[in-house]
C-alpha positions as CSV (number, residue, x, y, z in Angstrom):
1,D,0.0,0.0,0.0
2,V,1.9,3.0,-1.3
3,S,-0.3,5.4,0.8
4,K,1.4,3.9,3.9
5,A,4.9,4.6,2.7
6,E,7.0,7.2,4.5
7,V,9.9,9.0,2.8
8,V,12.6,10.3,5.0
9,N,15.8,12.3,4.5
10,N,18.9,10.9,6.3
11,A,20.2,14.4,6.5
12,D,17.7,15.0,9.3
13,W,19.8,12.9,11.6
14,L,23.3,12.7,10.0
15,H,23.6,16.5,10.0
16,K,23.0,16.6,13.7
17,M,25.7,14.2,14.6
18,Q,28.5,15.6,16.7
19,L,32.2,14.4,16.8
20,A,31.4,12.2,19.8
21,D,28.6,10.6,17.8
22,L,30.9,9.8,14.9
23,L,33.6,8.4,17.2
24,K,31.0,6.2,18.8
25,L,29.7,4.9,15.5
26,S,33.2,4.3,14.0
27,S,34.4,2.5,17.1
28,N,32.1,-0.4,16.2
29,I,34.2,-1.6,13.2
30,T,37.9,-2.1,12.5
31,V,40.0,-1.1,9.5
32,A,40.5,-4.9,8.9
33,Q,36.8,-5.4,8.7
34,M,36.4,-2.5,6.3
35,L,39.0,-3.9,4.0
36,V,36.8,-7.0,3.5
37,R,34.6,-4.8,1.3
38,D,35.3,-5.8,-2.3
39,D,36.3,-2.4,-3.7
40,F,38.4,-1.5,-0.7
41,A,40.2,-4.9,-0.8
42,K,40.9,-4.6,-4.5
43,R,42.3,-1.1,-4.2
44,Y,44.4,-2.0,-1.2
45,A,45.8,-5.0,-3.0
46,E,46.7,-2.8,-6.0
47,G,48.4,-0.2,-3.8
48,K,45.8,2.4,-4.6
49,P,45.0,5.1,-2.0
50,I,41.9,4.8,0.2
51,S,40.8,7.9,2.1
52,V,39.6,7.6,5.6
53,H,36.4,9.5,4.8
54,E,35.4,6.7,2.4
55,F,34.9,4.4,5.3
56,F,32.1,6.6,6.6
57,Y,29.9,5.9,3.6
58,P,29.0,2.3,4.7
59,L,28.9,3.5,8.3
60,M,26.4,6.3,7.5
61,Q,24.3,3.8,5.5
62,A,24.4,1.4,8.4
63,Y,23.4,4.1,10.9
64,D,20.4,4.8,8.8
65,S,19.1,1.3,9.7
66,V,19.5,2.2,13.4
67,V,17.5,5.4,13.1
68,V,14.6,4.1,11.0
69,D,14.7,0.8,13.0
70,S,14.5,-1.2,9.7
71,D,13.2,-4.8,9.6
72,I,14.4,-5.5,6.1
73,E,16.9,-3.7,3.9
74,L,16.7,-4.2,0.1
75,G,19.8,-3.7,-2.1
76,G,21.7,-4.9,-5.1
77,T,24.4,-7.5,-4.8
78,D,27.0,-4.8,-4.8
79,Q,25.6,-3.5,-1.5
80,R,26.2,-6.8,0.4
81,F,28.9,-5.4,2.7
82,N,26.9,-2.2,3.5
83,V,23.6,-3.8,4.3
84,L,25.2,-6.5,6.4
85,L,27.1,-3.8,8.3
86,G,23.7,-2.4,9.0
87,R,22.9,-5.5,11.0
88,D,26.1,-5.2,13.0
89,I,25.6,-1.5,13.8
90,Q,22.0,-2.1,14.8
91,Q,23.2,-4.7,17.3
92,A,25.9,-2.4,18.5
93,Y,23.2,0.1,19.3
94,G,21.1,-2.4,21.3
95,N,18.9,-4.0,18.7
96,N,18.9,-7.7,19.3
97,N,16.6,-8.4,16.3
98,P,18.6,-6.8,13.4
99,Q,17.2,-6.3,10.0
100,M,16.9,-9.1,7.4
101,V,18.8,-8.5,4.2
102,M,17.5,-9.0,0.6
103,L,19.9,-8.8,-2.2
104,L,18.9,-8.6,-5.9
105,P,21.0,-9.1,-9.0
106,L,22.3,-6.1,-10.7
107,L,21.0,-5.2,-14.1
108,E,23.7,-4.5,-16.7
109,G,23.5,-1.2,-18.7
110,T,22.8,-1.1,-22.4
111,D,26.4,-2.0,-23.2
112,G,26.1,-5.3,-21.4
113,V,29.1,-4.6,-19.3
114,V,28.8,-2.0,-16.6
115,K,25.8,-1.9,-14.2
116,M,22.8,0.1,-14.9
117,S,23.6,3.3,-13.0
118,K,23.4,7.1,-13.3
119,S,27.2,6.9,-12.8
120,Y,27.3,5.6,-16.4
121,P,24.7,7.8,-18.2
122,E,25.7,6.7,-21.7
123,H,24.6,3.1,-20.8
124,C,21.7,4.0,-18.5
125,I,17.9,3.8,-19.1
126,S,16.4,6.5,-16.9
127,L,12.9,6.3,-15.5
128,T,12.6,9.9,-16.7
129,D,13.6,9.2,-20.3
130,S,11.0,9.9,-22.9
131,P,9.1,6.9,-24.4
132,Q,11.1,7.3,-27.6
133,D,14.5,7.3,-25.7
134,M,13.4,4.5,-23.5
135,L,12.4,2.3,-26.4
136,G,15.4,3.2,-28.5
137,K,17.8,2.4,-25.7
138,I,16.2,-1.0,-25.1
139,M,16.4,-1.8,-28.8
140,S,20.2,-1.1,-28.6
141,I,21.0,-3.7,-26.0
142,P,23.2,-6.7,-27.2
143,D,21.3,-9.9,-27.9
144,S,23.0,-11.6,-24.9
145,L,21.0,-9.3,-22.6
146,I,17.5,-10.0,-24.0
147,L,16.7,-12.9,-21.6
148,R,18.1,-11.2,-18.6
149,Y,16.1,-8.0,-19.2
150,Y,12.9,-10.0,-19.6
151,L,13.5,-12.0,-16.4
152,L,14.5,-9.0,-14.3
153,L,12.2,-6.3,-15.8
154,T,9.0,-8.1,-16.8
155,D,6.6,-10.9,-15.7
156,T,7.0,-12.7,-19.0
157,E,7.3,-16.5,-18.7
158,V,10.5,-18.0,-20.0
159,K,8.6,-20.2,-22.4
160,E,7.1,-17.1,-24.0
161,I,10.6,-15.6,-24.8
162,E,10.9,-17.0,-28.3
163,G,11.5,-15.4,-31.7
164,N,14.2,-13.4,-33.5
165,P,16.2,-10.9,-31.4
166,R,14.7,-7.8,-33.0
167,D,11.1,-8.8,-32.4
168,L,11.9,-9.8,-28.9
169,K,13.6,-6.5,-28.2
170,M,10.6,-4.6,-29.6
171,K,8.2,-6.6,-27.5
172,L,10.4,-6.0,-24.4
173,A,10.8,-2.3,-25.1
174,K,7.0,-1.8,-25.6
175,T,6.3,-3.7,-22.4
176,I,8.5,-1.5,-20.4
177,V,7.4,1.8,-22.0
178,T,3.8,0.7,-21.5
179,E,4.5,0.2,-17.8
180,Y,6.0,3.6,-17.3
181,Y,3.8,5.5,-19.8
182,S,1.0,3.8,-21.7
183,A,0.3,1.4,-24.6
184,E,-0.4,4.4,-26.8
185,E,2.9,6.0,-26.1
186,A,4.7,2.7,-26.7
187,D,3.0,2.4,-30.1
188,K,4.1,5.9,-31.0
189,A,7.6,5.3,-29.9
190,E,7.7,2.1,-32.0
191,Q,6.5,4.0,-35.1
192,E,9.1,6.7,-34.6
193,F,11.8,4.1,-34.1
194,I,10.8,2.4,-37.4
195,N,10.7,5.7,-39.2
196,I,14.2,6.7,-38.0
197,F,16.1,3.4,-38.1
198,S,14.3,1.4,-40.7
199,K,13.2,4.1,-43.1
200,K,16.1,6.5,-42.3
201,G,13.6,9.3,-41.6
202,L,13.3,12.0,-39.0
203,P,11.1,11.9,-35.9
204,D,7.7,13.5,-36.3
205,E,8.4,15.7,-33.3
206,M,11.6,17.2,-32.1
207,E,12.6,19.9,-29.7
208,E,13.2,23.3,-31.3
209,Y,15.9,25.6,-30.0
210,A,16.7,29.2,-30.9
211,V,20.5,29.4,-31.0
212,P,22.8,32.3,-31.9
213,E,25.0,31.6,-34.9
214,G,28.6,30.9,-33.9
215,T,27.7,29.0,-30.7
216,L,30.2,26.3,-30.0
217,L,28.4,23.0,-30.8
218,V,29.9,21.1,-27.8
219,D,28.5,23.8,-25.4
220,F,25.1,23.7,-27.0
221,I,24.8,19.9,-26.8
222,A,25.8,19.8,-23.2
223,D,23.7,22.8,-22.1
224,K,20.6,21.3,-23.7
225,G,21.1,17.9,-22.1
226,L,21.7,16.2,-25.4
227,A,24.8,14.7,-23.8
228,A,25.6,14.3,-20.2
229,S,28.6,16.6,-20.3
230,K,30.9,18.5,-22.6
231,G,33.3,15.5,-22.3
232,E,30.7,13.2,-23.6
233,A,29.7,15.6,-26.3
234,R,33.3,15.7,-27.5
235,R,33.5,11.9,-27.5
236,L,30.4,11.6,-29.5
237,I,31.8,14.0,-32.1
238,Q,35.1,12.2,-32.2
239,G,33.2,8.9,-32.7
240,G,31.1,10.2,-35.6
241,G,28.0,10.3,-33.5
242,V,26.9,13.9,-34.1
243,K,25.4,15.0,-37.4
244,I,24.1,18.3,-38.8
245,E,21.7,18.0,-41.7
246,G,22.7,14.4,-42.0
247,E,26.5,15.2,-42.3
248,K,28.9,13.9,-39.6
249,V,30.6,16.6,-37.5
250,G,34.3,15.9,-37.3
251,D,35.6,18.9,-35.4
252,V,35.1,19.2,-31.7
253,N,35.6,22.9,-32.0
254,Q,32.9,23.4,-34.7
255,K,30.5,26.3,-34.2
256,I,26.9,26.3,-35.3
257,D,26.7,27.8,-38.8
258,F,23.4,28.2,-40.5
259,Q,25.0,28.9,-43.9
260,G,22.0,31.0,-44.9
261,R,19.4,28.5,-43.8
262,D,16.6,29.3,-41.4
263,S,17.0,26.0,-39.5
264,L,19.2,23.0,-39.1
265,V,18.5,19.4,-37.9
266,L,21.0,18.2,-35.3
267,Q,21.3,14.6,-34.4
268,V,23.2,13.5,-31.3
269,G,23.8,9.7,-31.1
270,K,21.2,7.5,-32.6
271,R,18.1,8.7,-30.9
272,R,18.4,12.4,-30.1
273,F,17.3,15.1,-32.6
274,A,16.8,18.8,-32.3
275,R,15.8,21.5,-34.7
276,L,18.0,24.6,-34.4
277,V,16.6,27.9,-35.5
278,R,18.1,31.3,-35.8
């Protein structure tokens, strides 16, 4: 029942902690115990530096379990150390019935390698993505991820996951877009995908931006959110992933030049389009 859910901000208690509180909290774990955590152990073995303040992240997360008096903590498999530490810290603060821990498998991003995370925006499908972007990103996943995406993201039975990869991806993509938007939006996103990628056309609708001639293209792409950062915008240009009027942009220092036109169509990556006007 979502109406019974309570959302809290851990800043409400973490910001109030005094030095004595931090010392008490940190006294419940040793450096040797901290170094059991996978990323710390790996960096220590490789001789890479680990700052003391990094130890406080799992401790702060564990202390959250104390304050909210959690019965169950849900997390990805990469959070195993942190959520188990929550049990230890609860007991250290007098809770003899510490939380249960539920760990779920991590979903790989669209490259099939790194985890789905906002830390890797170029491989992440965001809940706030448009239906078109969401569908397009799912269609871009490698075939090896199809089954895993179905199993982790839908209620589809394994026996129903049959067919050629492209059709399976489209069914998957429409299922997910329907869940977050609607069946109508999923159908529209499918038609736009077919128009752009199968018929090599342009989307029926695209954002329109008034932009001064001479604006640095990298700045424009980053400022309008067409890429996560200027660095990503440069990488896209260097990789041939940016086009103006269908022509690849090869110079990261290129400026927007209308060349007498009233408007230009900018394409960033495979799915992002914008109309630039004077």
